[in-house]
C-alpha angles and dihedrals in degrees: 000000000000113000089214091058114112115262113257106228119200132154091260090049091054093047093050091043092051092048093048094047089055093056094083094214098319122130124241139178132236100254090050088055089049091053095046097044100035091233126135122252092249091060096041097048094046090051091048090050091052093046090049089052090054089053092244096114133033126200135204139167119268113250099198103125093177093067116088120233135037122332114265126227105234124208127205130181114246126224089258090048096054094070095031095054093045090050093047092053093045093048091054100039112130112261115218114227114235089216092060090052095054115105117229110259114234111229 
């Protein structure tokens, strides 16, 4: 993936980006992201792949041999990704309409 390519923004991308930007430097794994965001694994892993291609996320294999089960692929936000993810989420935050917030005036 070309790092100069425009960022593809979808609802799953925004959910994953918001979750990752809240991690404050901690690592996580794909199924944890699925559980926390309510997204399916197909959506989460394709978003993680794209974000890794942008250089915003890096992944590596878990090295905890004391844990039972298969190794997990862990994901961590890069230095570049910290600001980029925060900006992406902020740029696409829902804007409340002042008209919707007006109370009906009783005549």
